[in-house]
C-alpha positions, 0 to 999 in steps of 0.5 A: 652870480646870486648865492645857494641860499640856506635854510634860515635865509632871511630873503625878501618875499611877495610879503615882506621879508621871510625866512629860506626854508628846505622843501619839506613837502614828498611828491604827488607819487610819494603820496599815495598810499599802498601799505597793508596796514592803515593808520590810526585814523581820527575823523573831521571835517576840512574844508578845501577850495575846488582847485586843491580838490582837483588838482588832488583827483586829476593826480591821483587817478594819475597815479592810482591811488584816492585823493583823499589819501594823499591828502592825507598822507601828505598832511601826515607827512608835513605834521610830522615836521613840526616835531612836537612829542606825542604826550603832550598832544591832546585827543 
């Protein structure tokens, strides 16, 4: 019987030894923005592979949202896991 992995455990992965981390990614349903007040935004250019765009477009259509908004929300949720101090961020 295999032991349950805990964050910080070292495992043999596809590319050698890796640290196990909790799944911090939100469900696609949680990425559809339906808030009245949008967050402060800044325009950037991001190049994504075709597969990623097709997956987000399909899921957005299924959930009745915007694929761009879903990608923004995913990046925001990931950035929040980094626990970076806003005061030390340059614009």
